[in-house]
C-alpha positions as CSV (number, residue, x, y, z in Angstrom):
1,M,6.8,20.5,-2.1
2,S,4.8,23.6,-1.5
3,K,3.5,23.7,2.1
4,I,3.1,21.8,5.3
5,I,-0.6,21.0,5.8
6,Y,-0.2,19.8,9.4
7,K,2.6,21.5,11.2
8,N,1.9,19.5,14.4
9,Y,0.7,16.2,13.0
10,T,-0.5,14.3,16.1
11,E,-0.4,10.7,17.1
12,E,-4.2,10.8,17.1
13,Q,-4.3,12.0,13.5
14,A,-1.8,9.3,12.5
15,L,-3.7,6.5,14.2
16,D,-7.0,7.7,12.7
17,L,-5.4,7.4,9.2
18,V,-4.2,3.9,10.0
19,K,-7.7,2.9,11.2
20,K,-9.2,4.3,7.9
21,R,-6.6,2.5,5.8
22,Y,-7.6,-0.9,7.4
23,E,-11.3,-0.1,7.0
24,N,-10.7,0.6,3.3
25,M,-8.5,-2.5,2.7
26,T,-10.2,-5.2,4.6
27,G,-11.8,-8.0,2.7
28,K,-10.7,-6.8,-0.8
29,L,-8.5,-9.7,-1.8
30,P,-10.0,-13.0,-0.5
31,I,-8.5,-15.1,-3.4
32,T,-5.1,-13.5,-3.5
33,L,-4.7,-13.9,0.3
34,V,-5.3,-17.6,0.0
35,L,-2.6,-17.8,-2.7
36,L,-0.1,-15.8,-0.6
37,N,-0.9,-17.7,2.6
38,K,0.3,-20.8,0.8
39,S,3.5,-19.2,-0.7
40,L,6.7,-19.9,1.2
41,E,8.5,-17.3,-0.9
42,F,5.9,-14.7,0.0
43,R,6.3,-15.6,3.7
44,R,10.0,-14.8,3.3
45,V,9.3,-11.5,1.5
46,F,6.8,-10.5,4.2
47,K,9.3,-11.2,7.0
48,E,11.9,-9.1,5.1
49,M,9.4,-6.2,4.8
50,K,8.8,-6.4,8.5
51,K,12.5,-6.3,9.2
52,K,12.4,-2.9,7.4
53,S,10.0,-1.8,10.2
54,Y,7.0,-1.5,7.9
55,P,3.7,-1.7,9.9
56,D,1.2,-4.3,8.6
57,W,-1.0,-1.7,7.0
58,A,1.8,-0.5,4.7
59,I,2.6,-4.1,3.5
60,Y,-1.1,-4.8,3.0
61,M,-1.5,-1.6,1.0
62,A,1.5,-2.5,-1.1
63,I,-0.1,-5.9,-1.8
64,I,-3.4,-4.3,-2.9
65,N,-1.5,-1.8,-5.1
66,T,0.6,-4.6,-6.6
67,V,-2.6,-6.6,-7.4
68,I,-4.3,-3.6,-9.0
69,N,-1.3,-2.5,-11.0
70,Y,-0.8,-6.1,-12.3
71,R,-4.5,-6.4,-13.3
72,M,-4.5,-2.9,-15.0
73,N,-1.3,-3.7,-16.9
74,N,-2.5,-7.1,-18.0
75,S,-6.0,-6.2,-19.0
76,S,-7.4,-4.5,-22.1
77,F,-7.4,-1.2,-20.2
78,K,-5.8,1.5,-22.3
79,H,-3.7,4.1,-20.4
80,I,-5.1,7.4,-21.8
81,S,-4.4,9.9,-19.0
82,P,-3.4,9.9,-15.3
83,E,-7.0,10.9,-14.6
84,E,-8.4,7.8,-16.4
85,D,-5.8,5.6,-14.8
86,F,-6.8,6.8,-11.3
87,K,-10.5,6.3,-12.2
88,M,-9.8,2.7,-13.2
89,W,-7.5,2.2,-10.2
90,K,-10.4,3.3,-7.9
91,Q,-12.8,0.9,-9.6
92,Y,-10.4,-2.0,-8.9
93,F,-9.8,-0.8,-5.3
94,N,-13.5,-0.4,-4.5
95,K,-14.4,-4.0,-5.5
96,I,-13.9,-7.3,-3.8
97,E,-12.0,-9.7,-6.1
98,T,-13.7,-12.7,-7.5
99,K,-12.6,-15.9,-9.2
100,E,-13.3,-14.1,-12.6
101,D,-10.5,-11.6,-11.8
102,L,-7.1,-12.1,-13.3
103,E,-5.0,-14.2,-10.9
104,V,-1.9,-12.4,-9.8
105,P,1.0,-14.9,-9.5
106,D,2.9,-14.9,-6.2
107,S,6.0,-14.0,-8.2
108,E,4.7,-10.5,-8.4
109,F,5.0,-10.0,-4.7
110,T,8.7,-9.4,-4.4
111,E,10.4,-7.1,-2.0
112,K,11.3,-4.8,-4.9
113,N,7.6,-4.7,-6.1
114,L,6.2,-4.1,-2.6
115,D,8.8,-1.4,-1.9
116,F,7.9,0.3,-5.2
117,A,4.2,0.1,-4.3
118,I,5.0,1.8,-1.0
119,D,6.9,4.5,-2.8
120,L,3.9,5.1,-5.0
121,Y,1.7,5.2,-1.9
122,V,4.0,7.8,-0.2
123,M,3.8,10.0,-3.3
124,S,0.0,9.6,-3.6
125,F,-0.4,10.4,0.1
126,L,1.6,13.6,-0.1
127,K,-0.3,14.6,-3.3
128,G,-3.5,14.1,-1.3
129,Q,-2.2,16.4,1.3
130,G,-1.8,19.1,-1.3
131,Y,1.8,18.7,-2.3
132,E,2.9,19.0,-5.9
133,M,5.4,16.7,-7.5
134,R,7.2,19.1,-9.8
135,R,9.8,16.6,-11.1
136,I,8.9,13.7,-13.3
137,T,11.1,11.5,-11.2
138,P,10.9,12.8,-7.6
139,N,13.5,11.9,-5.0
140,I,11.5,9.2,-3.3
141,K,14.1,8.7,-0.5
142,K,13.6,12.4,0.5
143,L,9.8,12.1,0.1
144,R,9.8,9.1,2.5
145,I,11.9,11.0,5.0
146,Y,9.6,14.0,4.8
147,A,6.5,11.8,5.2
148,E,8.0,10.0,8.1
149,E,9.1,13.2,9.9
150,N,6.0,15.2,9.2
151,Y,3.2,12.6,9.0
152,K,4.7,9.8,11.1
153,M,4.0,7.7,8.0
154,F,5.3,4.3,9.2
155,K,5.5,4.9,12.9
156,Y,2.1,3.6,14.0
157,D,-0.1,0.6,13.7
158,I,-3.3,-0.5,15.5
159,P,-4.6,-3.8,16.6
160,H,-6.2,-5.5,13.6
161,K,-7.1,-8.8,12.1
162,K,-4.0,-10.4,10.6
163,W,-4.2,-11.3,6.9
164,F,-1.8,-14.2,7.0
165,S,-1.7,-17.3,9.1
166,F,2.1,-17.0,9.6
167,Q,1.8,-13.6,11.3
168,K,2.3,-13.2,15.0
169,D,-0.9,-12.1,16.8
170,D,0.9,-10.6,19.7
171,N,2.1,-7.4,18.1
172,T,0.9,-4.8,15.6
173,K,4.3,-3.5,14.5
């Protein structure tokens, strides 16, 4: 990593990012959410992710990333370059899913897959802050610690509409 963008990253900045994340994610997966709301196994996975102290936005983002990755990997899309992959990823992210989209089985939403999606998000976030990943396989554990210490990555959540009927409404953490 090359430099610290925000030496004094504030709670206000962290909360603003959380708000923007919710705004960008809300309403993207109406069909997948119906499937996951019915899945007892996903309910268990969600509760396990909450035990790891992930805020809802991080789990929701992991769900979206899992959906997009599944659809990209199971479509006719050819991985040509990281730039083309990102362009395709953005197209998937910016659309609201329809019945014509490839259904993602609930078996894709494992703890392992969601944790992996969160790892990818941490790397992507840090790259967006100007950091370079100089190793092909970065030490994600250290990157997470760095993101948590310097950007309060998983510390905050804000009141929001819950995506799942089994979620408690009385807390945001």
